[in-house]
N, C-alpha and C positions, 0 to 999 in steps of 0.2 A: 482429672479424667474427663475430657470434654465430649468424648464420642459416645459414651454409654450413660444410661440413666440408672439411678439407684432404685432397687427393688424394695417395695414395702410388702412384707409377707402378710397376707390376709387369710384369716381362718374363715370358713363358710359363715359362721355366725356373725363375725364382724362385718363381712361384706353385706350382710342383710340388715345391718344396723341394730342387731339384737344384743350384742355384747359390748361392754365398755372397752376403751382403748387399752386398758391394762390387762385384758384377757391374755392368758398364756398362749404362746404360739404352738401350733400343732407340730408333731414330729415331721409330718410330710412337708409342711410349709417351711420348716426350719431347714430341711434338707435342700429344698429348692433355693433357699437363700444362700446356703453354702455353695451350691453349684453355680449360682449367679456370681458369687464373689470369686470363685475360681475362674469363671469366664472373664470377669473384669481384669483379673491379674494376667491371664493369658493375652488378652487384648492389648494391655499396656506393654507387654513384652513382644508385640507384633506376631504372636502365635495365633493367627486368626482362625485356623482350622480347629485348634483346641478350644478357642473361645466359643466358636459356633457350636461345637458339640456340647459344651457345658451349658450354654444358653438354651439349646433345644431340650436337653435333659431336664433343666429347671422348668421349662414350659410344660413339659409332660406332667410334672408334679403339681405345678401351680401356674396356671396361664395368666400371669400378670401382664397387662398391656405394655409395661416398660420393656419386657423381653422382646416384644415385636420390634421396637426401635433398635435394641441392642443386636438382635439377630440381623436386622436390616443393615446396620453399619458393618457388621462382620462380613456379611455377604458382599457388600460394596467393596470392602477392602480386598476381598478375594477375586474381584472382577466379575462376580456373578450378578450382574446388574439387573437382569429380569427378575430374579428372586428377591433381590434387595428392594426393587420397586414395589413388588407385591407386599412385602413386609411393612415398608414405610407407609404405603397407602392404607394398609389395615390399621396401623398405629394412628394415623390421622383420623380414621373413621371410628375407631373403637376406644381410644384413650380418652379419659375424662379431661375437661378443660384445664384443670390445675396441673395435670401431668404434661399436657401439650404446651403449657405456658413455659415449661422448663426448656423448650426447644424453640426459641423465637425465630430461627431461620428454617423451620420445617418446610414451608412452601417452596423456598428456593432449593433446599436440599432435594426434595422430590422432583422438582423441575430439572435439576442437574442430572439426576439419575435417569429420568425419563428420556433425556436427550441422548442417552447412550443405548436406548432400547428401541427396537423396531417390532412391529406386530406382523406376523405372517398368517394369512388366512389360507387354509388348504381345503379345496373342494375336489374330491377324487372318487373314482369308481374303479373296481368294485369295492364295496364297503369293508371287506376283510383284507384289502391290500395294505401293506406295511408302509408307513411314512417315515422316511429317514431324512434328517437335516444335518449336513456335515457328516460326522461319524456316529451320530446318536440316533437310536430308534425311539420315536416318540409315541408310537402306538399305531392304530389302524385308521383307515379313512372314516370308520364309524365313530371313533373316539377322539380323533384329532380334527379340530376345525379352526382353532385359533391358538397361535403360539407366540409367546413373548421371547424374543431372541436378542442377543447382543448385536448391535449394529455392525455392519460390515459385509464383506462378500462371503457367500456360502453356496452350497449346492443342495437342492431339494430333489429327493428321489422317492418314487413310489414303485413298490415291487410286489409281485405276486407270482407264485409258481404257475407255469403254463401260460404266462402272459409276457409280452414284451415290456421291459421296464421303462419307466419315465424318468427323465433326468433334465434338470434345468438349473443353470447357474444364475443366481440372483444377487443383486446388490441391495442390502437393507440399509436405508437411511435412518438415522436416529430420529425418533419421534414420528416416523411415518408408518404407513401400513401397506403391505404388498399382498396381492391375491394370486395364488397359483392354482390353476385348474388342470386336472389330469384324468384322462379316461383310458385305462389300460385295455389293449386289444389282445384277444387270445391268439396264440401262435397258430392254432389250428385253422384259423380263418384270415390271418393277416400276415404281412411281410414288411420288410424294410426297404425304403427307397432312399438312395443317397444321390444327391445331385451336385456335381462340380461344374463350374462355369468359367470360361475364359471370355471376358475379364472377370477377375475375382470381385466379389461383393455385388454382382448383378442381382437384381430383384427376381425372385423365383416364385411363380404361382403354380399350384397344382389343382387341377379341376376348377380353375377360375378363382381360386382363393389364394391370396398372398400368404406364403408360409415362411418368408425370411429372405435374408441376403445370402447368396452362395458363399461357402458350401452349406448345404442343408441336408439333414437326415431326419426322416420321419417314418412313422409306422402307419400303413394304410391297409385297407381291406384288400384281399386278393382280387386281382383283375387288372384291367387296362385303365391307365390314368393319363390325363393330358398335362403336359408340362409346358410352361411358357416363361420366357426370360426377357427382361428389359434392362437396359443400361444406357446412360447418356452417351451419345456419340456412336451408338451401335444400332444396327437393324434389329427389331424384335425377332425372337426365334421361338418356334413352336415345335414340340416333339411329343412322343408318346412312350410309355414304358409299361411293361406287363409285370406286375408284382405277384409272386407266387407265395402260397401259404407257407409259413415258417421258413421263408427264404429271404434273400437279400439281392437287390439289383443296384449296381452302380452305374450311373449315367454321367457321361462327360460331354458337355456341350461347348462349342466354340462359336461365338457370335462374330458377325462380320461388321467391320466399321462402316458407318454411314458414308457413302460416297461424297467426296468434296464437290463444291459447286462447279469446278471446272471439268469434272469427270462426267457430268450428266449431259446427254445428247441435246436436251432442249436449251442448255446454256449456250452452246456453240451455235445452234440454230438462231437463237435470239441475237447473239453477238453478230452473226453474219448479216442478219436483217438490219441491224443498227448500222453496221459498217457500210452496207450498200446504200442505205438512205443517206448517210453522211456524205458519201462520195457524190451522189446525185445532187444533193443540196449545195455542196461546195462548188461543183461545176456550174450550177445555175447561178450562184452568187458571183462567181469570178469571171464569167463569160461577158466580154464587152459587147454591148449592143450599139447599133447606129442610132444617131439622134433622130427623132421623128421629124417629118417634113412640116414646114410652117404653112401659113396661109399665102405667103408671098412667093410667087414663082420668080425665078427658078431656085432661089437660095433656101437656106435653112435658117430658122430663127435661133438666135443665140442671145444671151443676156449676160451682162457683166456681173461679177460678184459684187455684193454690197453688204453694208452693215449699218446699224444705228450708231450715230455719233453721240 
């Protein structure tokens, strides 16, 4: 059984070094040893839930550091990597050197598990708002600040009665940390603005602040707000929207393509000037002129063609 460590049942007096090694095992510690043995048997049979329950029950009776490792491996087998990482890190920090020596690959094991775990930092208001990640409620803004989660795509939600909810889809990379900030606004003083733009994915700014690529939906304080959009190949567009308290306004904007070079008035004006200049120059270059008069009257001076030999 390579995945779990043997448990040495310790009585309080033995742990303090006051009793000899032959001291009888207390009934509580003996029960812990039995539970640990049951956990080992379940683990070998791939019954990881049963193994975890047995290890946790044994820990409650006798918190031997070896059980930290065994619980970590059971959690790892169940795919509960954040909890497994916590247990294995505790084992690395709390187990005596001789016990850790039985796990020569401990550092690599912890690194492998950590690569499957991401850290999510949550900063939100109001403090009694509920924090939900995926389908699980983790607590309130006051109690949740850092979460260890299985790496992958998930959804973070912050909710409170009387307020517009916050929702964001996030991708959690293994071994990385992501911060999500949310400030819920009361329905009594805020509303929803939704902006759809043609072309899609145009950059949208509200009140001079970039808020994302269209389509976007955000909660704003009630009142008038400035909207501007930008997209390559299109003329910038500006608009306004009035957001009502506890309401929603949908805005659809259509941007105009940037005129081509040949459609601009100054292009043809410039081309006309160039053409006129070209005609004048061509005429000037191709018009034959009379040869100038020489000094000898009455004829004109001419000279034969020549070249160096």
